[in-house]
C-alpha positions as semicolon CSV with decimal commas, in nm:
position;residue;x (nm);y (nm);z (nm)
1;M;-1,923;-1,084;2,241
2;N;-1,790;-1,195;1,902
3;S;-1,649;-0,946;1,652
4;L;-1,817;-0,902;1,315
5;I;-1,602;-1,002;1,016
6;V;-1,693;-0,882;0,665
7;G;-1,576;-1,053;0,347
8;L;-1,592;-0,877;0,010
9;D;-1,564;-1,023;-0,338
10;V;-1,495;-0,721;-0,559
11;S;-1,601;-0,683;-0,922
12;S;-1,569;-0,390;-1,162
13;S;-1,847;-0,167;-1,021
14;W;-1,994;-0,366;-0,732
15;C;-1,906;-0,624;-0,471
16;D;-2,066;-0,911;-0,280
17;A;-2,050;-0,865;0,096
18;V;-2,089;-1,138;0,360
19;W;-2,072;-1,073;0,734
20;L;-2,044;-1,323;1,021
21;E;-1,947;-1,320;1,387
22;F;-1,822;-1,679;1,384
23;M;-1,768;-1,971;1,149
24;P;-2,096;-2,149;1,069
25;A;-2,134;-2,501;1,206
26;G;-2,094;-2,787;0,959
27;A;-1,979;-2,763;0,599
28;L;-1,932;-2,417;0,452
29;R;-2,107;-2,524;0,129
30;D;-2,415;-2,635;0,327
31;F;-2,435;-2,296;0,497
32;Y;-2,394;-2,121;0,159
33;E;-2,690;-2,315;0,017
34;S;-2,910;-2,259;0,324
35;P;-3,167;-1,976;0,379
36;A;-2,944;-1,839;0,657
37;F;-2,687;-1,724;0,401
38;A;-2,926;-1,471;0,248
39;E;-2,951;-1,297;0,586
40;C;-2,580;-1,212;0,589
41;H;-2,520;-1,146;0,218
42;R;-2,576;-0,838;0,007
43;K;-2,465;-0,714;-0,334
44;L;-2,334;-0,357;-0,312
45;E;-2,268;-0,099;-0,582
46;A;-1,943;0,096;-0,566
47;N;-2,078;0,417;-0,414
48;A;-2,090;0,614;-0,090
49;K;-2,418;0,451;0,018
50;S;-2,256;0,108;0,014
51;I;-1,960;0,232;0,217
52;Q;-2,197;0,374;0,478
53;F;-2,377;0,039;0,493
54;L;-2,048;-0,138;0,564
55;V;-1,962;0,122;0,828
56;S;-2,304;0,067;0,991
57;L;-2,217;-0,300;1,041
58;E;-1,928;-0,187;1,266
59;P;-1,695;-0,463;1,146
60;S;-1,373;-0,545;1,327
61;V;-1,203;-0,608;0,993
62;V;-1,288;-0,637;0,622
63;I;-1,130;-0,913;0,411
64;L;-1,088;-0,895;0,032
65;E;-0,862;-0,986;-0,259
66;P;-0,650;-0,695;-0,394
67;T;-0,793;-0,710;-0,747
68;R;-0,590;-0,417;-0,878
69;T;-0,796;-0,105;-0,954
70;Y;-1,131;-0,271;-0,874
71;S;-1,052;-0,310;-0,504
72;R;-0,886;0,029;-0,467
73;F;-1,218;0,214;-0,421
74;W;-1,324;-0,011;-0,134
75;I;-0,982;-0,016;0,035
76;D;-0,936;0,362;0,022
77;C;-1,291;0,436;0,144
78;L;-1,273;0,185;0,429
79;H;-0,934;0,316;0,538
80;R;-1,077;0,671;0,552
81;E;-1,354;0,539;0,778
82;G;-1,093;0,384;1,007
83;I;-1,191;0,025;0,930
84;P;-0,900;-0,225;0,908
85;V;-0,867;-0,411;0,579
86;L;-0,683;-0,740;0,526
87;K;-0,588;-0,846;0,174
88;V;-0,582;-1,215;0,084
89;D;-0,318;-1,347;-0,154
90;Q;-0,503;-1,436;-0,474
91;T;-0,278;-1,733;-0,552
92;M;-0,391;-1,905;-0,232
93;I;-0,765;-1,868;-0,286
94;K;-0,822;-2,121;-0,563
95;D;-0,705;-2,416;-0,354
96;T;-0,891;-2,282;-0,052
97;R;-1,212;-2,260;-0,254
98;K;-1,170;-2,621;-0,360
99;S;-1,095;-2,744;-0,009
100;Y;-1,399;-2,572;0,144
101;G;-1,648;-2,611;-0,138
102;G;-1,532;-2,911;-0,335
103;T;-1,494;-2,706;-0,655
104;S;-1,257;-2,453;-0,810
105;N;-1,542;-2,279;-0,996
106;K;-1,578;-1,914;-0,900
107;S;-1,898;-1,776;-0,748
108;D;-1,896;-1,416;-0,625
109;P;-2,125;-1,464;-0,322
110;Y;-1,942;-1,784;-0,224
111;D;-1,604;-1,614;-0,261
112;A;-1,719;-1,337;-0,026
113;L;-1,809;-1,609;0,227
114;L;-1,472;-1,768;0,158
115;M;-1,298;-1,442;0,260
116;V;-1,460;-1,467;0,603
117;A;-1,375;-1,837;0,637
118;T;-1,013;-1,769;0,537
119;Y;-0,985;-1,507;0,810
120;F;-1,117;-1,738;1,081
121;Q;-0,909;-2,037;0,969
122;H;-0,581;-1,876;0,856
123;Y;-0,564;-1,558;1,064
124;Q;-0,759;-1,598;1,387
125;I;-0,726;-1,971;1,464
126;T;-0,384;-2,035;1,307
127;Y;-0,202;-1,743;1,146
128;Y;-0,059;-1,845;0,807
129;R;0,153;-1,566;0,660
130;R;0,134;-1,688;0,298
131;Y;-0,237;-1,604;0,285
132;W;-0,193;-1,234;0,354
133;V;-0,057;-0,952;0,141
134;R;0,165;-0,723;0,345
135;E;0,052;-0,361;0,364
136;R;0,309;-0,158;0,175
137;P;0,401;0,210;0,226
138;P;0,187;0,452;0,017
139;E;0,485;0,540;-0,204
140;V;0,540;0,174;-0,297
141;A;0,170;0,129;-0,369
142;K;0,181;0,431;-0,602
143;I;0,483;0,286;-0,784
144;E;0,302;-0,046;-0,828
145;Q;-0,001;0,138;-0,968
146;C;0,217;0,333;-1,213
147;L;0,380;0,012;-1,336
148;R;0,039;-0,151;-1,386
149;D;-0,085;0,155;-1,575
150;I;0,223;0,168;-1,799
151;G;0,191;-0,201;-1,879
152;S;-0,178;-0,158;-1,962
153;F;-0,120;0,152;-2,178
154;N;0,168;-0,011;-2,363
155;K;-0,037;-0,325;-2,432
156;R;-0,332;-0,130;-2,568
157;R;-0,114;0,102;-2,774
158;T;0,062;-0,201;-2,927
159;Q;-0,275;-0,351;-3,022
160;V;-0,381;-0,030;-3,195
161;I;-0,043;0,002;-3,372
162;N;-0,072;-0,354;-3,506
163;Q;-0,424;-0,284;-3,629
164;A;-0,317;0,041;-3,797
165;K;-0,016;-0,125;-3,962
166;S;-0,234;-0,402;-4,103
167;R;-0,439;-0,132;-4,277
168;L;-0,132;0,061;-4,396
169;V;-0,017;-0,249;-4,587
170;Y;-0,266;-0,155;-4,858
171;E;-0,333;0,211;-4,774
172;F;0,026;0,337;-4,753
173;P;0,270;0,041;-4,783
174;A;0,582;0,257;-4,745
175;K;0,487;0,322;-4,379
176;A;0,346;-0,020;-4,290
177;K;0,653;-0,091;-4,072
178;V;0,689;0,252;-3,912
179;R;0,826;0,237;-3,554
180;V;0,793;0,460;-3,249
181;K;1,124;0,508;-3,070
182;K;1,187;0,645;-2,724
183;E;1,426;0,937;-2,718
184;S;1,685;0,947;-2,439
185;G;1,533;0,630;-2,293
186;K;1,205;0,790;-2,181
187;L;0,882;0,932;-2,317
188;D;0,780;1,297;-2,320
189;P;0,404;1,373;-2,293
190;D;0,464;1,698;-2,481
191;K;0,630;1,526;-2,776
192;L;0,410;1,300;-2,985
193;P;0,532;1,032;-3,229
194;A;0,568;1,254;-3,535
195;W;0,453;1,020;-3,811
196;W;0,140;0,897;-3,631
197;A;0,058;1,255;-3,534
198;W;0,091;1,359;-3,900
199;A;-0,124;1,064;-4,010
200;C;-0,416;1,184;-3,799
201;G;-0,362;1,552;-3,878
202;W;-0,249;1,627;-3,521
203;T;0,054;1,840;-3,610
204;E;0,042;2,061;-3,301
205;Q;-0,014;1,986;-2,932
206;G;0,064;2,242;-2,663
207;S;0,420;2,363;-2,713
208;W;0,495;2,071;-2,944
209;R;0,455;2,073;-3,320
210;I;0,591;1,868;-3,609
211;P;0,890;2,056;-3,756
212;K;0,799;2,217;-4,086
213;A;1,069;2,022;-4,271
214;T;0,943;1,692;-4,127
215;K;0,582;1,769;-4,219
216;T;0,688;1,864;-4,573
217;K;0,880;1,536;-4,600
218;F;0,573;1,331;-4,491
219;D;0,349;1,529;-4,727
220;N;0,580;1,471;-5,024
221;E;0,629;1,098;-4,948
222;Y;0,256;1,048;-4,924
223;A;0,172;1,247;-5,238
224;K;0,438;1,064;-5,439
225;A;0,318;0,720;-5,323
226;I;-0,046;0,792;-5,401
227;A;0,041;0,940;-5,740
228;A;0,235;0,624;-5,823
229;G;-0,056;0,405;-5,717
230;E;0,133;0,268;-5,418
231;G;-0,160;0,249;-5,179
232;T;-0,525;0,344;-5,161
233;G;-0,463;0,636;-4,926
234;I;-0,496;0,672;-4,549
235;S;-0,859;0,614;-4,455
236;E;-1,057;0,792;-4,184
237;V;-1,048;0,477;-3,971
238;T;-0,668;0,453;-3,990
239;A;-0,639;0,825;-3,908
240;R;-0,847;0,765;-3,594
241;L;-0,625;0,472;-3,500
242;A;-0,321;0,699;-3,543
243;Q;-0,484;0,950;-3,306
244;Q;-0,538;0,674;-3,048
245;I;-0,170;0,578;-3,076
246;C;-0,073;0,936;-2,997
247;M;-0,305;0,948;-2,698
248;W;-0,183;0,616;-2,555
249;H;0,174;0,741;-2,607
250;Q;0,090;1,060;-2,419
251;S;-0,086;0,875;-2,134
252;E;0,209;0,638;-2,090
253;A;0,452;0,930;-2,087
254;M;0,254;1,114;-1,819
255;V;0,248;0,809;-1,591
256;E;0,617;0,743;-1,658
257;Q;0,700;1,094;-1,535
258;E;0,486;1,035;-1,227
259;L;0,675;0,709;-1,166
260;L;1,011;0,886;-1,191
261;S;0,895;1,145;-0,937
262;Y;0,827;0,864;-0,686
263;L;1,158;0,689;-0,759
264;N;1,343;1,014;-0,684
265;L;1,198;1,037;-0,332
266;P;1,458;1,025;-0,050
267;E;1,311;0,694;0,072
268;F;1,449;0,520;-0,238
269;D;1,787;0,690;-0,249
270;C;1,968;0,379;-0,122
271;Y;1,841;0,179;-0,422
272;H;2,004;0,422;-0,665
273;R;2,355;0,369;-0,533
274;V;2,622;0,106;-0,588
275;E;2,956;0,052;-0,421
276;V;3,247;0,071;-0,664
277;P;3,591;-0,054;-0,549
278;L;3,844;0,229;-0,570
279;G;4,200;0,176;-0,448
280;G;4,105;-0,077;-0,182
281;Y;3,808;0,133;-0,068
282;F;3,444;0,140;-0,173
283;R;3,301;0,455;-0,320
284;H;2,925;0,523;-0,339
285;C;2,802;0,615;-0,685
286;S;2,453;0,732;-0,773
287;L;2,276;0,554;-1,059
288;I;2,044;0,843;-1,140
């Protein structure tokens, strides 16, 4: 009896699922365009009902591309159900799509079928290591997720900062080039960037607050500039952008602290040490 193989092509809130027990005869594209394909294909929403449907198929393995946060729901749920998951290297799929289907154009249902074909061809018949993403320890996966989150937060915060600065050029020119600096090389979620916090009226957050002298300085600079006609004044839109900057700053700082907690685990202790020559001997020194 053949084992059932399920291929998933994951999108933001759903996925296309294709299940087969063996490779279809003839060209893969012909099978995809035949009525038989509809019998083994379904579009599934990202919810518990869809997971139970996949479990009911009793698959030997599920194949998908690790599309960052989109695939995480499916991978975590399937792992909890005890179903093995193989992750295909995304860089290898484009050429595979072209070789099987004669085109590099993406189609979600066809890509789900392609996951199954990739398993049969490059795992079961002839194992080809380059096609498969190695399962990493949970701690490493969490570090990777933190780095992705920090990169995303930083990118979005930079976009909002640039938008706010473009408005400050005529609203408050003296602060059109204001910068946010990290103190001691890292962010603190309980310490907002003072000027942007003042600009949105967010002068207090938890145990943090803008020092009275700093707030007075910002107030005086702003009043003097407006009185001299140097700017039209900070608008409500710019104030909301300043609030977003503070929130992105805070989100990045929270994830950065989470990242540091993982890096300080005993498993990574060897990566924090270097060997320093000392009198003909090597001495271990910690980097953190």
